[in-house]
N, C-alpha and C positions, 0 to 999 in steps of 0.2 A: 788844468785844475785840474786836480785829483778826484775821482769819482771813488772813492771808497763811503765805504755804506755804512753802519755798523743798524745793527736792528737788535733790540733785547725783544725777545722772547717767551716761549715755554706756553705761549695757549695754541687752541686754535687757528686763530690768525696769523700766528708768527707760521705753522705750517705750511697754511695757505700762500702765503708770499714768499716763501722759499720755496714752492712748488712753481710759483708764477718767476720768479728769477730765472732757476731751471731752466723752462720754457722756452727764455730769452737771451739765455747762456751770458746772463749778464754775473751768474754768480762768483767768477774769479773777484770780481768789486767787493764781496759782502760778506761780513762777520756776524753771525748770529749766536747770540748771548744768550743762555739758559741757565738758570740757578741750580739746576740739578741733575742728577745723572738720568732720571727719569723723562728730562726735558731734551735730554740730548738722545737717547732714543727714539722718541719722535721725527727725527730729522735723521736717523740713520741710514736709509734705506734711499735717501738724496746724496750720494757717495761725493758728490764734489762741493758740496757744501761746507763751508766754513766753521764750523763751530765751537764756541769758545763754553766751558763745562766749569759751574762752577761758580758762589755767589763772591759777589764785587762788594769791597767797602766806596765808602766815598772815594775816598783817599787813593783807591784803586782805578776808581774811575775817572780823574783828576789825571794821574801818570797816564792812563791807557790812551787818552783823548788828545795828550797833547806829544805822544811819542806816535801814535798813528794817524793824525791831521785827516779825522772823517771830515767829507763835507757834508755831510744830513746823519742825524741819529734819530729813529723810527724806534717809537715807545712801544711795543706791543705787548705791554705785560696786564696782567690781570686785571680787573677794573678795582679788585680789592688789594691790588698791591701799592697801594697809595704813598709810605715810605720809600720803595723803589724808586717809582716815578717820581718823587721829589728829588731824591739822589742823581738821576739822569740829568733833569734839569738841572738842577745849578751843577754839575760837571757840566753840562754843555753850555752855561752860561749867555754871554751875549756874541761869541767870537763860533759859537757853532750853531747850526739851522738844529733845532730839534722839530718833531712833529709827531701827536700821540695817536695813536689809531683807535679811536674811538670803539667801542662796542659799547653799540644801541642798546636801552634795554627792552625788554617782551611790552610790546604797548598795548597787548591782550587786555580786557578787560574784565575782570575777576572780581567778582566779589566775597566777603565775608572771609579775606585774607586778614591775621593778625600779624601788622609791622610792627618789625622795633629796630631799635634805631643802632645795636650792636649786640654782640654776642652774650655779653653780659648780663642785658635787659633779655635777653633770649632764655638763660639759663636759668635766671628770677621767676620770668613768667610759667617754665617748667615745674618750679616749685610750689604750682597752685592747685596741680593736680596730679594722680596717681598714676596716666597711661605711660604706656610703652611706646620710647620716641626712635625716630630713624633721622639720624642726623645725617645730612651730608654738605656740610657747611666748611670741610676738608680736615686736614689733620693740625695744619698749621698753628690753630688759637683753641686747637680744643681743650687745650688742660681748663678755657676758662670753663667749660662744664662739669669740671669738678665738683663742684659747691651744688649739683643736683642731688634730691636727694635718692637714696635707694638706686645709687647710678648703674652699678653693678648686674641688676636685674633691667633696670629699663631703660640702660641707653644702647642703640643699636648703632654704630656708626660706619658707615660709607665711604672709603679712601680708597686714594689713588695706591698701587700694587706695590709699596715700595718698603724697604727697610725701615725706612725714618718714618713712614707714616705709622707704621705698626709701633716703632716704638715710642713716637708720643701719642699714640693708644692706649697701649701700657702705663705708660707713664701719668696719665689724665684717669687711671681704674677703668677702663673700657676691660671687660673683660673678652677674653681672648675667642670665646664661643657666640662674640655679638659684635665680633669684626667682619666685614666683608672689604676685602681689597679686590676692588675690579675698577676698570677704566671706563668713564663713560662718554658720552653723554648716553643716559636713557631714555630708555621710550616710555610711556604712560603704562603701558601693559608690565613692563619690568617693575617698573616702582609700587603699582598696585601688588603686582606677585611677592614683593617682596614687603611688603607691609603685610602682607597677610601671613606670608611663611613667619613674620618674628613675633608676629600679635601687635603690630605697633596701630598705633591708631592719631599719632601725631607726626609731621613731617618737617625738619628745620633746615631750612637752603636759604641760600641768597641770593640777591638780582643777578642772575647772570646773563643774562639774556638767551638769544635764540641762540647761541652758539652752547651756552651750558646747559643748553636742554630747560630753560626757568618753566616754561609754557606746562610740560610736560609731568614736572612737577606742584608744582600750585593749581593744577587741574585740578589736582586730588580732592580739594574741597569741595568740589561739585558733584561728589559720592561720599560724602560724609565725615572725613578726616578735617582735622585740626592740622591746617598749614602755617605756620609761623614764618614769615620774613625776614630778615636782616636788610636793612637801608644800607642802601651804599653807600660809602663813607662821605664823598662829595659829590657836587653837581658838576662834575670835570666835563669838558668838552674837546672836541678834540674832531680829527678828521674820518671819514669814513673808507671802508677797505681801497675802491675805487679812488679815492682824493689820495691816498698814501701813493698809490701806483702813479697818479699821476705825478706827483713829487718828485718822485724816485727820476722817472722819468724825465722830466725840467732838468736833472743833476747830467745826466746825459748831454743835456741841449750844450749846454753851457761851456 
C-alpha cells in the first residue's frame, strides 16, 4: 500500500509537523502544500521536505489526488481558511482518508471583549467611534475595512512581510506609513508597544488560538484598550496534533 501523504500547510502547525516528519526520516513519503511563497519560506531550511508552492483550484486538487494516489491527506490550514478546507474535503471524497488538524481556541476567560461575526461587522463597529485601530486580521480580506471612515488616518495594519500583503493593504487604502510588515506571533509587550507607538486604542483580531498569539492580543482589554474579536467562521472539529501524528503512524503500520 502507498504511504504517500499530503499535508496542506502554511501554518505553524504545518511547520511543526514537517519537523516531526524529518526527525523520523519519513520526509520522502510526504508532500507539503503551501499557497504562497511565504509559506514555502517557512519550510526552506528543512532541505529534504518536498514543498509544492502555489494555490490549487478544486479542479487542480481532483487531478492531483487521482494522479498521486495519496494514502492520507492532512489539512493543517488556518482555522479561518474555510473555503480551502471545504475544497480539500470534497476532493478527498469517500476514497482518500482525510484528517483535519484542529487548532484549539484559546480557553482563557477574558471579560469585556467585543465579539463580532465577521470582518464586515468589525468594520461597521469601527465606524461607531473615531479611535485609531491596529488591525491584526491578516491581509486576505483587509479590503473589507475600506468602508471605515477616515481610514487613511485611523487604520494601522500589521501583516506578513510579503509583496502580496503590501499590495492588498495599498488597494484597501491603508497608508504606507501605517503598514507594519512583520512575522508573528507577538508578545503582549510587543503589542502594547505597537499600540502606543501608533496611538491606537482599539485592536481587531481573530480567535487564532495559542499558536496565533491570541491571548497576548486579547488580554490588552485588561489594560483599557478596546479589543474586537472576529469569531471563527464555523464550529469545526478535528484531531489534535498528537492525534494526527498517530494517524500518520497508522499508515506506516498497514
